[in-house]
C-alpha positions, 0 to 999 in steps of 0.5 A, a space after each residue: 159665279 154666284 149671280 147670272 149677270 143680266 145679258 149685254 153685248 159682247 158677253 159669251 154664253 153658253 147653250 145648256 140644251 143637251 142637243 146643242 152641247 158646247 154651242 157658245 154664242 156672243 151677244 151682239 145686240 140687245 132688243 126689248 125682248 130678243 138679243 141678237 147673237 152670233 155663233 161664237 164656236 162651231 157645234 162640232 162634226 156633223 152634217 148640220 153644224 152651224 158656222 161660226 158667225 151665224 146670227 140668230 135671235 134668242 128671247 131675253 128671259 132664256 138668258 139663265 141657268 136652266 136645262 133649256 136656257 143659257 149659262 154665263 161664260 164671260 165677256 168676249 176678248 
């Protein structure tokens, strides 16, 4: 994919931070500065792994493919 799309409801994004390897989120709501996301897949085994469905807010400017951002995977099916 050559260009990162504007964040929109229903999209799936993956966290690029190596501390949360494999964490995927689905955007459920967009505000002026933040997106409300829902954990799409568990991070893996461990005592601090979040449960699928957990919701959190992420600044919109983090939806870009940098080491501390998110990369676009596609629309939820």
